[in-house]
C-alpha positions as CSV (number, residue, x, y, z in Angstrom):
1,M,0.0,0.0,0.0
2,F,2.9,2.4,0.8
3,Q,3.6,2.4,-3.0
4,S,0.4,4.3,-3.4
5,K,0.8,8.1,-3.2
6,L,-2.8,8.5,-1.9
7,F,-2.2,6.0,0.9
8,R,1.0,7.7,2.0
9,R,-0.6,11.2,2.1
10,M,-3.6,9.8,4.1
11,F,-1.3,8.0,6.6
12,F,1.3,10.7,7.0
13,S,-1.4,13.4,7.6
14,Y,-2.5,11.4,10.6
15,V,1.1,11.0,11.8
16,V,1.7,14.8,11.6
17,I,-1.4,15.5,13.7
18,I,-0.4,12.9,16.3
19,A,3.3,14.2,16.4
20,V,2.3,17.8,16.8
21,S,-0.3,17.0,19.5
22,M,2.1,14.8,21.5
23,A,4.9,17.4,21.1
24,L,2.8,20.2,22.5
25,Y,1.6,18.0,25.4
26,S,5.1,16.8,26.2
27,A,6.4,20.4,26.3
28,S,3.6,21.4,28.7
29,L,4.3,18.3,30.8
30,I,8.1,19.0,31.0
31,Y,7.5,22.6,31.9
32,Q,5.1,21.7,34.7
33,S,7.3,18.9,35.9
34,R,10.3,21.2,36.0
35,R,8.5,23.7,38.2
36,I,7.3,21.0,40.6
37,A,10.7,19.3,40.7
38,E,12.5,22.6,41.5
39,N,10.0,23.4,44.3
40,Q,10.3,19.9,45.6
41,S,14.1,20.0,45.5
42,A,14.1,23.3,47.5
43,W,11.7,21.8,50.0
44,E,13.7,18.7,50.4
45,H,16.9,20.7,51.0
46,D,15.2,22.9,53.5
47,L,13.8,19.7,55.3
48,I,17.4,18.2,55.4
49,L,18.7,21.4,57.0
50,R,15.9,21.4,59.5
51,E,16.6,17.7,60.5
52,V,20.3,18.5,60.8
53,S,19.4,21.5,62.9
54,D,17.3,19.3,65.2
55,I,20.1,16.9,65.7
56,M,22.7,19.6,66.5
57,N,20.3,21.5,68.8
58,G,19.5,18.2,70.6
59,V,23.2,17.6,71.2
60,L,23.7,21.1,72.4
61,E,20.6,21.1,74.7
62,D,21.7,17.7,76.2
63,S,25.1,19.2,76.9
64,R,23.6,22.4,78.4
65,D,21.2,20.4,80.6
66,T,24.1,18.2,81.8
67,V,26.2,21.2,82.8
68,R,23.1,22.8,84.5
69,D,22.3,19.7,86.5
70,I,25.9,19.4,87.6
71,T,25.9,23.1,88.6
72,Y,22.8,22.6,90.8
73,S,24.0,19.2,92.3
74,T,24.5,19.2,96.0
75,T,27.2,16.5,95.7
76,M,29.2,18.6,93.2
77,K,28.9,21.7,95.5
78,N,30.4,19.6,98.3
79,L,33.2,18.6,95.9
80,Y,33.9,22.3,95.3
81,M,34.0,23.2,99.0
82,A,36.4,20.2,99.7
83,S,38.6,21.4,96.9
84,R,38.7,25.0,98.3
85,L,39.5,23.7,101.7
86,D,42.1,21.3,100.2
87,A,40.4,18.5,102.1
88,P,40.7,15.0,100.5
89,L,37.5,13.0,99.9
90,D,37.0,9.7,101.6
91,S,36.2,6.6,99.5
92,Y,32.4,7.0,99.9
93,E,32.4,10.7,98.9
94,D,34.7,9.8,96.0
95,Y,32.3,7.2,94.8
96,A,29.3,9.5,95.3
97,V,30.9,12.1,93.0
98,Q,31.7,9.5,90.3
99,K,28.2,8.1,90.5
100,E,26.6,11.6,90.4
101,I,28.5,12.5,87.3
102,R,27.6,9.2,85.6
103,N,23.9,9.5,86.5
104,L,23.6,13.0,85.3
105,W,25.1,12.6,81.9
106,A,23.6,9.1,81.5
107,L,20.1,10.7,81.6
108,R,20.8,12.4,78.3
109,G,21.1,9.2,76.3
110,D,24.0,7.6,74.5
111,S,25.1,10.7,72.5
112,I,27.2,12.1,75.4
113,Y,30.4,10.2,75.9
114,S,31.7,11.8,79.1
115,T,31.6,14.8,81.4
116,T,34.7,16.4,83.1
117,I,34.8,19.2,85.7
118,F,37.9,21.4,86.1
119,L,38.1,23.7,89.2
120,Y,40.3,26.8,89.0
121,G,43.4,26.4,91.2
122,S,42.9,22.6,91.6
123,S,45.3,20.1,90.2
124,R,42.5,17.5,90.0
125,A,39.8,17.1,87.3
126,W,36.7,15.0,88.0
127,S,34.9,12.6,85.7
128,A,32.7,9.5,85.9
129,G,35.9,7.4,86.2
130,G,37.1,9.3,89.3
131,P,39.7,12.1,89.9
132,I,42.3,12.8,87.3
133,Y,45.6,14.3,88.6
134,M,47.3,16.9,86.5
135,D,50.8,18.3,86.6
136,K,49.8,21.8,87.6
137,P,46.6,23.5,88.9
138,F,44.0,24.3,86.3
139,E,43.9,28.0,85.3
140,K,41.2,30.2,83.7
141,Q,41.2,29.8,79.9
142,D,41.5,32.6,77.4
143,F,38.4,31.5,75.4
144,S,35.0,32.7,76.3
145,V,32.3,30.2,77.2
146,P,29.9,28.7,76.3
147,V,31.8,27.3,73.3
148,F,31.1,24.3,71.0
149,L,34.0,22.8,69.0
150,K,35.4,19.6,67.5
151,G,38.6,18.1,68.9
152,N,39.8,16.8,72.3
153,I,40.1,18.3,75.8
154,A,43.9,18.2,75.8
155,D,44.3,20.4,72.7
156,S,41.5,22.8,73.6
157,I,43.1,23.8,76.9
158,G,46.8,23.1,76.0
159,L,47.5,20.1,78.2
160,E,50.9,18.3,77.7
161,N,52.8,15.1,78.7
162,N,50.8,12.6,80.8
163,Q,47.7,14.8,80.9
164,R,47.1,14.1,77.2
165,Y,46.5,10.4,77.9
166,Y,43.4,11.1,79.9
167,F,42.0,13.8,77.6
168,S,42.9,12.6,74.1
169,K,39.5,11.3,73.1
170,E,38.2,13.0,70.0
171,G,34.7,14.3,69.8
172,L,32.4,17.4,70.0
173,L,33.3,19.5,73.0
174,Y,30.9,21.8,74.9
175,W,32.6,24.0,77.4
176,D,30.6,26.1,79.9
177,S,31.1,27.8,83.2
178,Y,30.9,25.8,86.4
179,T,29.4,28.1,89.0
180,Y,28.8,28.1,92.8
181,R,25.7,29.2,94.7
182,T,26.3,32.9,94.2
183,G,26.7,32.5,90.5
184,T,30.5,33.0,90.7
185,E,32.4,31.1,88.0
186,V,34.7,28.6,89.9
187,G,35.7,26.4,87.0
188,L,34.8,24.9,83.7
189,C,32.6,21.9,82.8
190,C,33.4,20.0,79.6
191,V,30.8,17.7,78.0
192,L,32.3,15.3,75.4
193,V,29.8,14.3,72.7
194,D,30.2,11.1,70.6
195,F,31.1,12.7,67.3
196,Q,30.8,9.4,65.3
197,K,27.1,9.0,66.4
198,T,26.3,12.6,65.5
199,F,28.1,12.1,62.2
200,D,26.2,8.9,61.4
201,Q,22.9,10.5,62.2
202,I,23.5,13.5,59.9
203,E,25.1,11.3,57.2
204,S,22.0,9.1,57.1
205,I,19.9,12.1,56.2
206,L,22.1,13.1,53.2
207,T,22.3,11.3,49.9
208,D,25.6,10.2,48.4
209,E,25.9,13.3,46.3
210,Q,25.2,15.8,49.0
211,G,27.5,17.5,51.5
212,I,27.0,19.8,54.5
213,R,29.1,22.2,56.5
214,V,28.1,22.8,60.1
215,L,29.3,26.0,61.7
216,Y,29.0,27.4,65.3
217,Q,29.2,31.2,65.7
218,G,30.4,31.4,62.1
219,K,33.3,28.9,62.6
220,E,33.3,25.6,60.9
221,I,33.0,22.6,63.2
222,F,32.9,19.7,60.7
223,T,31.8,18.8,57.2
224,I,30.2,15.7,55.8
225,G,30.3,14.6,52.2
226,D,31.5,16.6,49.2
227,V,31.6,20.3,49.9
228,D,34.4,21.3,47.6
229,S,33.2,20.3,44.1
230,Q,29.5,20.6,44.7
231,P,27.8,24.0,44.4
232,L,26.2,25.6,47.5
233,S,22.5,24.7,47.4
234,L,21.1,26.3,50.6
235,T,22.3,28.2,53.7
236,Q,20.3,28.3,56.9
237,S,20.9,29.9,60.2
238,G,19.6,27.8,63.1
239,D,19.1,28.3,66.8
240,N,21.8,28.3,69.4
241,D,24.4,30.1,67.1
242,F,24.5,27.2,64.7
243,S,24.4,27.7,60.9
244,Y,24.5,25.2,58.1
245,E,25.5,25.1,54.4
246,L,24.1,22.4,52.2
247,Y,25.9,21.4,49.0
248,A,24.2,19.4,46.3
249,P,24.5,18.8,42.5
250,K,22.8,21.1,40.2
251,F,19.2,20.3,39.4
252,T,18.6,17.8,36.6
253,L,15.1,17.4,35.3
254,L,15.2,13.7,34.3
255,K,17.6,12.5,37.0
256,N,15.6,10.2,39.4
257,N,12.4,11.8,38.0
258,T,10.7,8.4,37.5
259,I,7.2,10.0,37.2
260,L,8.2,12.3,34.3
261,I,10.2,9.5,32.6
262,G,7.2,7.2,33.0
263,M,4.7,9.8,31.6
264,L,7.0,10.5,28.6
265,T,7.3,6.7,28.1
266,V,3.5,6.5,28.2
267,L,3.2,9.3,25.7
268,M,5.6,7.5,23.4
269,I,3.6,4.3,23.7
270,A,0.4,6.2,23.2
271,S,1.9,7.8,20.1
272,A,2.9,4.4,18.7
273,I,-0.6,3.1,19.4
274,F,-2.2,6.1,17.7
275,I,0.1,5.7,14.7
276,W,-0.9,2.0,14.6
277,I,-4.6,3.0,14.7
278,A,-3.9,5.7,12.0
279,Y,-2.3,3.0,9.9
280,W,-5.3,0.7,10.2
281,E,-7.8,3.5,9.7
282,S,-5.9,4.6,6.6
283,K,-5.9,1.1,5.4
284,R,-9.6,0.7,6.0
285,Y,-10.4,3.9,4.0
286,Y,-8.0,2.9,1.3
287,K,-9.4,-0.6,0.9
288,P,-12.0,0.3,-1.8
289,I,-9.3,1.8,-3.9
290,D,-7.0,-1.2,-3.3
291,Y,-9.8,-3.6,-4.4
292,L,-10.1,-1.6,-7.6
293,G,-6.4,-1.9,-8.2
294,K,-6.4,-5.7,-7.7
295,M,-9.4,-6.0,-10.0
296,V,-7.5,-4.2,-12.7
297,S,-4.4,-6.3,-12.0
298,S,-6.4,-9.5,-12.2
299,E,-8.1,-8.6,-15.4
300,Q,-4.7,-7.9,-17.0
301,G,-3.6,-11.5,-16.3
302,G,-1.1,-11.1,-13.5
303,P,0.8,-14.1,-12.1
304,K,-2.0,-15.5,-10.0
305,K,-0.7,-19.1,-9.8
306,A,2.8,-18.1,-8.7
307,A,1.4,-15.9,-6.0
308,S,-0.6,-18.9,-4.7
309,Q,2.4,-21.2,-4.7
310,G,4.5,-18.5,-2.9
311,I,1.8,-18.2,-0.2
312,Q,1.9,-22.0,0.4
313,S,5.7,-22.2,0.6
314,G,5.8,-19.1,2.8
315,S,3.3,-20.7,5.2
316,V,5.5,-23.8,5.6
317,S,8.6,-21.7,6.2
318,Q,6.7,-19.5,8.7
319,S,5.4,-22.6,10.5
320,S,8.9,-24.2,10.8
321,E,10.4,-20.9,12.0
322,M,7.6,-20.5,14.6
323,N,8.2,-24.1,16.0
324,S,11.9,-23.3,16.4
325,I,11.1,-20.1,18.3
326,I,8.6,-21.9,20.5
327,N,11.1,-24.7,21.4
328,G,13.8,-22.1,22.2
329,I,11.4,-20.2,24.5
330,E,10.4,-23.5,26.3
331,E,14.1,-24.3,26.9
332,L,14.8,-20.8,28.2
333,I,11.7,-20.8,30.5
334,G,12.7,-24.3,31.9
335,E,16.3,-23.1,32.7
336,K,15.0,-19.9,34.3
337,N,12.5,-21.8,36.5
338,S,15.2,-24.3,37.6
339,Y,17.6,-21.5,38.5
340,R,14.8,-19.6,40.3
341,E,13.8,-22.6,42.3
342,K,17.4,-23.3,43.3
343,M,17.9,-19.7,44.4
344,L,14.6,-19.6,46.4
345,T,15.7,-22.8,48.2
346,I,19.3,-21.8,49.0
347,T,19.5,-18.0,49.3
348,P,17.7,-17.6,52.7
349,Y,20.1,-20.0,54.3
350,A,23.4,-18.6,53.1
351,G,25.6,-17.6,56.1
352,A,24.0,-15.8,59.0
353,G,20.8,-15.3,57.0
354,M,20.4,-19.1,56.8
355,F,20.8,-19.5,60.6
356,Q,18.5,-16.6,61.5
357,A,15.8,-18.0,59.1
358,I,15.9,-21.3,61.0
359,V,16.0,-19.7,64.5
360,S,13.0,-17.4,63.7
361,G,11.0,-20.3,62.4
362,Q,10.9,-19.0,58.8
363,A,12.3,-22.2,57.4
364,G,9.9,-25.2,57.2
365,D,11.0,-28.8,57.8
366,E,10.8,-29.5,54.0
367,K,13.6,-26.9,53.5
368,L,16.0,-28.3,56.0
369,G,17.3,-30.9,53.6
370,V,19.3,-28.1,51.9
371,L,21.4,-27.8,55.1
372,T,23.1,-31.2,54.5
373,N,25.0,-29.6,51.6
374,E,28.3,-28.5,52.9
375,E,28.6,-25.8,50.3
376,Y,25.9,-23.8,52.1
377,L,26.2,-25.0,55.8
378,D,28.7,-24.6,58.6
379,L,27.2,-27.5,60.6
380,K,29.4,-30.1,58.9
381,F,29.3,-32.9,61.5
382,P,26.3,-35.0,62.9
383,Y,26.5,-33.7,66.5
384,Y,26.3,-30.0,67.5
385,I,25.9,-27.8,70.6
386,V,24.5,-24.3,70.4
387,S,25.6,-21.6,72.9
388,I,24.9,-17.9,73.3
389,V,27.8,-15.5,74.1
390,N,26.8,-12.3,75.7
391,F,29.1,-9.3,76.0
392,A,28.7,-6.4,78.4
393,Y,30.9,-3.6,79.7
394,E,32.1,-3.9,83.3
395,W,30.0,-0.9,84.2
396,S,26.3,-1.2,83.4
397,D,26.0,2.5,82.7
398,N,28.6,2.4,79.9
399,K,26.7,3.3,76.7
400,K,29.4,2.6,74.2
401,A,28.5,0.3,71.3
402,M,30.4,-3.0,70.9
403,D,33.1,-3.0,68.3
404,Q,31.9,-5.7,65.9
405,K,35.2,-5.9,64.1
406,Q,37.0,-6.5,67.4
407,L,34.5,-9.3,68.3
408,T,34.8,-10.8,64.9
409,D,38.6,-11.0,65.2
410,V,38.3,-12.6,68.6
411,F,35.8,-15.2,67.3
412,E,38.1,-16.0,64.3
413,Q,40.9,-16.6,66.8
414,V,38.7,-18.9,68.8
415,A,37.7,-20.9,65.7
416,A,41.3,-21.1,64.6
417,T,42.4,-22.4,68.0
418,W,39.7,-25.0,68.7
419,S,38.7,-26.2,65.3
420,A,40.1,-29.7,64.3
421,E,39.4,-32.5,61.8
422,D,36.6,-33.8,64.0
423,L,35.4,-30.4,65.5
424,H,34.1,-27.4,63.7
425,V,33.5,-24.0,65.4
426,T,31.3,-21.3,63.8
427,W,29.4,-18.2,65.1
428,Y,26.6,-15.8,64.0
429,F,26.0,-12.4,65.5
430,S,22.4,-12.2,66.8
431,S,22.5,-8.6,68.1
432,K,25.0,-5.9,68.8
433,N,26.1,-7.5,72.1
434,S,25.5,-11.2,71.6
435,A,26.3,-14.1,69.2
436,Y,25.5,-17.8,68.7
437,L,28.6,-19.9,69.0
438,I,28.1,-23.5,67.7
439,L,30.3,-26.5,68.0
440,S,29.8,-29.3,65.5
441,F,31.6,-32.6,66.0
442,I,31.8,-36.3,64.9
443,E,31.9,-38.3,68.1
444,K,29.2,-38.3,70.8
445,K,31.3,-37.0,73.7
446,D,31.3,-34.4,76.5
447,M,32.2,-30.8,75.3
448,D,32.0,-29.0,78.7
449,D,35.8,-28.6,79.0
450,I,36.0,-27.1,75.6
451,F,33.3,-24.5,76.4
452,F,35.1,-23.6,79.6
453,G,38.3,-23.1,77.6
454,I,36.5,-21.0,75.0
455,H,35.0,-18.8,77.7
456,K,38.4,-18.3,79.3
457,M,39.9,-17.4,76.0
458,L,37.1,-14.9,75.2
459,Q,37.3,-13.3,78.6
460,S,41.1,-12.9,78.6
461,S,41.0,-11.4,75.0
462,L,38.5,-8.8,76.0
463,E,39.4,-8.2,79.7
464,K,41.6,-5.2,78.8
465,D,38.6,-3.4,77.3
466,H,36.6,-4.1,80.5
467,I,34.2,-6.4,78.7
468,V,32.5,-9.2,80.7
469,V,31.7,-12.4,78.8
470,T,28.8,-14.7,79.8
471,M,27.8,-17.9,78.0
472,G,24.7,-20.0,78.0
473,V,25.1,-23.6,76.6
474,D,22.4,-26.0,75.4
475,L,22.4,-29.8,75.4
476,R,24.1,-31.9,72.7
477,R,21.8,-32.5,69.7
478,E,22.0,-34.4,66.4
479,D,18.7,-33.6,64.6
480,I,19.0,-30.5,62.5
481,S,15.3,-29.9,62.8
482,E,15.9,-29.2,66.5
483,L,18.2,-26.2,65.8
484,K,15.6,-23.7,66.8
485,R,14.9,-25.5,70.1
486,A,18.7,-25.6,70.7
487,C,18.9,-21.8,70.4
488,E,16.0,-21.5,72.8
489,G,17.8,-23.8,75.3
490,A,21.0,-21.7,75.1
491,S,18.9,-18.6,75.7
492,S,17.2,-20.2,78.7
493,A,20.6,-21.2,80.1
494,L,21.9,-17.6,79.7
495,D,19.0,-16.4,81.9
496,G,21.3,-17.6,84.8
497,I,22.6,-14.0,84.6
498,L,19.5,-12.9,86.5
499,H,20.5,-14.8,89.6
500,D,24.2,-15.4,89.5
501,G,25.4,-12.3,87.6
502,R,27.7,-11.9,84.6
503,G,31.1,-13.5,83.8
504,E,30.0,-17.1,84.2
505,I,29.2,-20.0,81.9
506,F,25.7,-21.6,82.4
507,F,24.6,-25.0,81.2
508,V,21.0,-25.6,80.5
509,D,20.8,-28.9,82.5
510,E,22.4,-27.2,85.5
511,F,20.1,-24.2,85.7
512,Q,17.1,-26.0,87.1
513,R,15.7,-23.8,89.9
514,Q,12.5,-23.9,91.8
515,N,9.3,-22.1,90.6
516,V,8.4,-20.3,93.8
517,D,6.4,-17.1,94.2
518,Y,8.5,-13.9,94.0
519,Y,8.4,-11.3,96.8
520,L,6.9,-7.9,96.6
521,P,6.3,-6.3,100.0
522,T,2.7,-5.8,101.1
523,G,1.6,-2.2,100.2
524,F,4.6,-1.8,97.9
525,K,2.7,0.7,95.8
526,E,1.8,2.9,98.8
527,K,5.3,2.7,100.2
528,L,6.9,3.8,97.0
529,R,4.4,6.6,96.6
530,A,5.2,7.8,100.1
531,C,9.0,7.7,99.3
532,L,8.4,9.8,96.2
533,A,6.0,12.2,97.9
534,N,8.3,12.7,100.9
535,K,11.4,12.9,98.6
536,D,13.0,10.2,100.8
537,K,16.0,8.8,98.8
538,Y,17.2,6.7,101.7
539,A,13.8,5.0,102.0
540,V,13.9,4.2,98.2
541,H,17.3,2.5,98.7
542,E,16.0,0.4,101.6
543,L,12.8,-0.5,99.8
544,L,14.5,-1.7,96.6
545,F,17.3,-3.5,98.5
546,D,14.7,-5.4,100.5
547,I,13.0,-6.6,97.3
548,Y,16.3,-7.5,95.6
549,S,17.9,-9.3,98.6
550,T,14.8,-11.3,99.5
551,N,14.2,-12.5,96.0
552,L,17.8,-13.4,95.5
553,E,17.7,-15.7,98.5
554,K,14.7,-17.5,97.0
555,D,17.0,-19.0,94.3
556,A,14.1,-19.0,91.9
557,S,13.9,-19.8,88.2
558,A,14.4,-17.2,85.5
559,E,10.7,-17.1,84.7
560,V,10.0,-16.1,88.3
561,Y,12.5,-13.3,88.2
562,K,11.1,-12.1,84.9
563,S,7.6,-12.0,86.3
564,L,9.0,-10.1,89.3
565,I,10.7,-7.5,87.1
566,E,7.6,-7.0,85.0
567,D,5.3,-6.7,88.0
568,F,7.7,-4.3,89.7
569,Y,8.1,-2.1,86.6
570,L,4.3,-1.8,86.0
571,T,3.6,-1.0,89.7
572,M,6.4,1.5,89.8
573,M,5.2,3.3,86.6
574,K,1.6,3.5,87.8
575,T,2.9,5.0,91.1
576,I,5.1,7.5,89.3
577,R,2.3,8.6,87.0
578,K,0.1,9.2,90.0
579,V,2.8,11.4,91.5
580,A,3.4,13.1,88.2
581,G,-0.3,13.8,87.9
582,L,0.0,16.2,90.8
583,T,2.9,18.1,89.2
584,T,3.7,19.8,85.9
585,V,6.8,17.5,85.3
586,H,6.6,14.6,82.9
587,L,8.2,11.6,84.7
588,N,9.1,8.4,83.0
589,I,11.5,5.5,83.4
590,Q,12.6,3.3,80.4
591,R,11.8,-0.5,80.7
592,V,14.9,-2.7,81.0
593,S,15.2,-4.2,77.5
594,E,18.5,-6.1,77.7
595,L,19.5,-9.2,79.7
596,M,20.9,-8.0,83.0
597,S,21.5,-9.4,86.4
598,L,19.0,-8.8,89.2
599,Q,21.4,-6.5,90.9
600,E,22.0,-4.5,87.7
601,I,18.3,-4.1,87.2
602,F,17.6,-2.9,90.7
603,D,20.6,-0.6,90.6
604,Y,19.2,0.9,87.4
605,Y,15.7,1.4,88.8
606,D,17.2,2.7,92.1
607,A,19.2,5.4,90.2
608,A,16.2,6.2,88.0
609,L,13.9,6.7,91.1
610,I,16.5,8.9,92.7
611,S,16.6,11.0,89.5
612,I,12.8,11.2,89.7
613,I,13.0,12.6,93.2
614,D,15.6,15.1,92.1
615,L,13.2,16.3,89.4
616,L,10.3,16.5,91.9
617,E,12.4,18.6,94.3
618,K,13.5,20.8,91.5
619,N,10.0,21.3,90.3
620,E,8.8,22.0,93.9
621,C,11.5,24.7,94.3
622,Q,10.5,26.1,90.9
623,Q,6.8,26.2,91.9
624,K,7.7,28.0,95.1
625,E,9.7,30.6,93.2
626,E,6.9,31.0,90.7
627,T,4.3,31.4,93.5
628,K,6.5,34.0,95.2
629,L,6.8,35.9,91.9
630,D,3.1,35.6,91.3
631,D,2.4,37.1,94.7
632,E,4.8,40.0,94.0
633,I,3.1,40.7,90.7
634,I,-0.4,40.7,92.2
635,D,0.7,42.9,95.2
636,Y,2.3,45.4,92.8
637,V,-0.9,45.6,90.7
638,E,-3.1,46.0,93.8
639,K,-1.0,49.0,94.9
640,N,-0.6,50.6,91.4
641,Y,-3.8,49.8,89.4
642,C,-4.7,53.5,89.5
643,D,-1.5,54.4,87.8
644,P,-2.3,55.3,84.1
645,E,1.1,54.0,83.0
646,I,0.5,50.5,84.3
647,S,0.2,47.9,81.4
648,L,1.0,44.4,80.5
649,Q,4.3,45.5,78.8
650,Q,5.3,47.5,81.9
651,L,4.7,44.5,84.2
652,S,6.5,42.2,81.7
653,D,9.6,44.5,81.7
654,R,9.5,45.0,85.5
655,F,9.2,41.3,86.5
656,N,11.0,39.8,83.4
657,V,8.1,37.6,82.4
658,S,6.1,37.3,79.2
659,N,2.7,38.8,78.4
660,K,1.4,35.3,78.0
661,Y,2.6,34.4,81.5
662,L,0.7,37.5,83.0
663,L,-2.5,36.7,81.1
664,L,-2.4,33.1,82.4
665,L,-1.7,34.3,86.0
666,F,-4.8,36.6,86.1
667,R,-6.9,33.8,84.4
668,Q,-5.9,31.3,87.1
669,R,-6.2,33.7,90.1
670,Y,-9.3,35.6,89.2
671,N,-10.9,33.8,86.2
672,T,-10.7,37.0,84.2
673,T,-8.4,38.8,81.9
674,Y,-5.8,41.4,83.0
675,L,-7.7,44.3,81.4
676,Q,-11.0,43.3,82.9
677,Y,-9.4,43.0,86.4
678,I,-7.8,46.5,86.1
679,Q,-11.0,48.0,84.9
680,S,-13.0,46.3,87.7
681,K,-10.6,47.6,90.4
682,R,-10.6,51.1,89.0
683,I,-14.4,51.3,88.8
684,E,-14.7,49.9,92.4
685,K,-12.3,52.7,93.5
686,A,-14.3,55.3,91.5
687,I,-17.6,54.2,93.1
688,E,-15.9,54.6,96.5
689,L,-14.8,58.2,95.6
690,V,-18.2,59.1,94.1
691,E,-20.0,57.9,97.3
692,Q,-17.7,60.2,99.3
693,N,-19.0,63.1,97.2
694,D,-15.8,65.1,97.8
695,L,-14.4,65.4,94.2
696,P,-15.8,66.3,90.8
697,I,-16.5,63.5,88.4
698,S,-13.7,64.6,86.0
699,E,-11.1,64.5,88.8
700,I,-12.3,61.1,90.0
701,G,-11.6,59.6,86.5
702,L,-8.0,61.0,86.6
703,K,-7.5,59.8,90.1
704,V,-8.4,56.2,89.3
705,G,-6.2,56.1,86.2
706,Y,-8.4,57.2,83.3
707,E,-6.8,60.1,81.3
708,N,-9.7,59.9,78.8
709,Q,-13.0,60.9,80.4
710,L,-15.1,59.2,77.7
711,T,-13.4,55.9,78.4
712,F,-14.0,56.4,82.2
713,R,-17.7,57.1,81.7
714,R,-18.2,54.1,79.3
715,N,-16.5,51.6,81.6
716,F,-18.3,53.1,84.7
717,K,-21.7,52.6,83.0
718,A,-20.7,49.1,81.7
719,Q,-20.1,48.0,85.3
720,T,-22.8,49.9,87.2
721,G,-25.5,50.5,84.5
722,L,-25.3,54.3,85.2
723,N,-23.1,57.2,84.2
724,P,-20.9,58.6,87.1
725,S,-23.0,61.7,87.4
726,E,-26.3,59.7,87.4
727,Y,-24.8,57.4,90.1
728,A,-23.8,60.5,92.2
729,D,-27.3,62.0,91.9
730,R,-28.9,58.7,93.0
731,Q,-26.6,58.6,96.0
732,K,-27.6,62.1,96.9
733,M,-31.3,61.1,96.6
734,N,-30.8,58.1,98.8
735,L,-29.0,60.2,101.4
736,G,-31.7,62.9,101.2
């Protein structure tokens, strides 16, 4: 048909119409998409800067709160007085100072690494680890505080020699004044923030192509990503003297714009469909002309027979070619399905993923046959024992994350030491502080001595880092389908930590304790509420120690201790919420989520309850101060409400409070607004003066604070229903 000039004109006229329409629509679509994408890019960049600002402001606020709490701490004030008197602290006072510092910065979460206090004229600095002796007394620094910078304490204050050993930890430093009761600066307090954690939080917000520069008071603290080759995208000034510069690649319309690409693709497909429709429509309208041409060709005696033979031979050729294609497709589909089935069977069980799938119950029994293939499984021998290795720092309040690379190196050393021809050692990390350690062996024999040896090796390798190693060991098993049960048995054995503490090795068959009832004293809820209400810290210590020691003597099972801890926590939180309901302070204690000994758990809750009491005491003092201030404001208004200069702004400036605070005060005290209260007091005074009949009405208005007589008369009538003169006349009539 394309040989026909008429058909070509008809078909290409359709194509031109389709092409022009699609081009115009594509141009409009690209223009609108560009505007939307540019706005979205600007919004996303602004959102990134806001999130970064929230992270940095949170770090700074935690640091400020830590310094503030230390400044107001009674224990730290005693430390300062002892330092001024050059009196050494006894061991209990020394421990109290260390615990106070640990508790205060531990409340801020795991972003703060440490807190150190330097007192002017003292050759000792104080941290959570105890006193640090310096070569010479600490002197006042030449930099102004507060200041926020990146580095270490030694470089920021110019320490040398052995002092650098204690203060060489790199991070974000917040320096601020350490003051005594009178507000006098007596030293400096330095909060060391975990830079890597802050870095990771901000880095997770950015894409690979973005970079950011963080500045404090105009000085660069640190940068993340590419800030040299990328153009500056957006600058934002945040709170607390922080500012941020975001660097990002130039805007590209089609890059990552899947919607636009998809719509353009749809347009291209639609164009192709319309062209195909145009072809068939052209063909349909051209058919009558085509029939006429064939009729003319037939009448002229064309090669009709040859054409018929060509069609038959073409059909045979096409059929053979089609069969070949179909066979090839069937072979390809068969290979693909076989490969896919193999991958679905093996992939979930490769390495740690395999092990976790079995432990979590995601692998059914019909899949376990794959595990006999040594190419995919580390359990090479018929017998195996599963154990769980738990790591914890020597101090429970240490918030540092475990070094996974260090632990991996230690496990590799263990595997290299204990593996043999008939014994295979493998491990899988199950969390940041625990791992499954599995021994697979040929002969059915006792492996207790080997586990004791492995525990000793692990502990000696990590002892210098103050890491305590605890192990729970399951029974010997030989059925691979019992792997999940073996992991549960090892976990049950590890629950021995609850009673016996850390640093031991527990075997599941040895940890068979009695299921007795746990102990909570009668009226525990009321006793705890009384302790919190009376701010009695000593009573809290006694109450928790009684619960801990009594239950420890019961030698109960792990399930009993878990029930005790759950009941204790729920009762404690209900009591705290009742106490908090009477205050304006939000009080909360996090639930223990990790495996800890009974002593560690009760030490944690003891410290948390003491911090709750501190917050209650602080809130009570603050409420007393606010009540005293409120009384002063009300007394001042009572004495000066006739002063025409009195106003919300004048009260705000005088007492250093906000207008909102004043409005709320009058609403709470008198259930009215400030202006209504002033007007009511002025009119009451005016009525008193009118009834005395000693002054003219105009002078009374000025005397009660109204410089505008019209306003005075309007307010007087609004409150009494009469004008001042009418009210005076009525008083005269009543007297007459």
